[in-house]
MARGU-641043 format. One record per residue (C-alpha): x, z, y; residue in one letter. Coordinates in steps of 0.05 Angstrom, whole numbers, plus 32768, in hexadecimal, padded with zeros to 4 digits. Layout:
N
XZYA ...
***
This chain:
86
8105808A8166M 80FC80928122N 80B680868104F 8093809580BEL 806F805680A7V 8044804A8064V 804780058050V 801180038017E 80137FB57FEFV 7FCE7F9C7FC4T 7FBE7F6B7FA9L 7F987F2D7FCCR 7F547F247FC6R 7F3B7EF87F84G 7F847F0B7F66I 7F7A7F2D7F25A 7F8B7F7C7F20D 7F907F8A7ED6P 7FAE7FC87EEDE 7F757FDF7F0FG 7F407FC87EDBA 7F5F7FEE7EB0T 7F5F80307ECDI 7F1B80227EDEE 7F0680197E93R 7F2880577E89A 7F07807E7EBBL 7EBF80907E8CP 7EE680AC7E54A 7F1080DA7E83L 7ECA80F47E9AG 7ECC80CE7EDEF 7E8880AC7EF2S 7E7A807E7F30G 7EBF806B7F32V 7EC480197F3FS 7EEA7FE57F5CN 7F2C80007F52V 7F667FE27F69Q 7FB27FEF7F58A 7FE37FE87F94G 802A80007FA3K 803380337FDES 807880328005F 8087806D8032R 80CA80678064M 80E78080809FN 80F2803D80D5V 81218043810CE 80FF80238146A 80FC8020818CE 80A88030818BN 80708029815DE 80687FE78169D 80B07FD08159A 80AD80048115A 806F7FE080FEL 80867F9E8108D 80C87FAC80DBK 80A67FD280AAA 80757F9180A1T 80AF7F61809AA 80CE7F8A806AL 80947F878041A 808A7F478045E 80D07F36802AR 80E57F728005L 80A37FA07FEBL 806D7F697FD9S 80617F257FC2N 803E7F097FFCP 80207ECC7FC5V 7FF47EFC7FA7I 7FFD7F3E7FCDE 7FED7F578021D 80137F8E803CA 7FFE7FBD8073V 802C7FEC8099A 800E802880BAR 802B806980DAL 8026809880ACA 800A80DE80C7E 8042811480BFV 8024815F80AAH 8049819B80B9A 805981C08076T 
***
């Protein structure tokens, strides 16, 4: 079976996020108030061939830990994506 999986990669708690901080500082000048704790990250969408949902998530998690993220400073979370009809 084919599963659409999203992997989100974010910095671990306690790791400085200069990109998120820069975005947060720029928001008031752009007219956005009341926004805080901005965190930057990466998102990957992929089709994963697997026997079932759990196997697809396991495969995507392993891929994220070995290739898509730096496990020393980043966390990677895989989830099944919702498929929207167009």
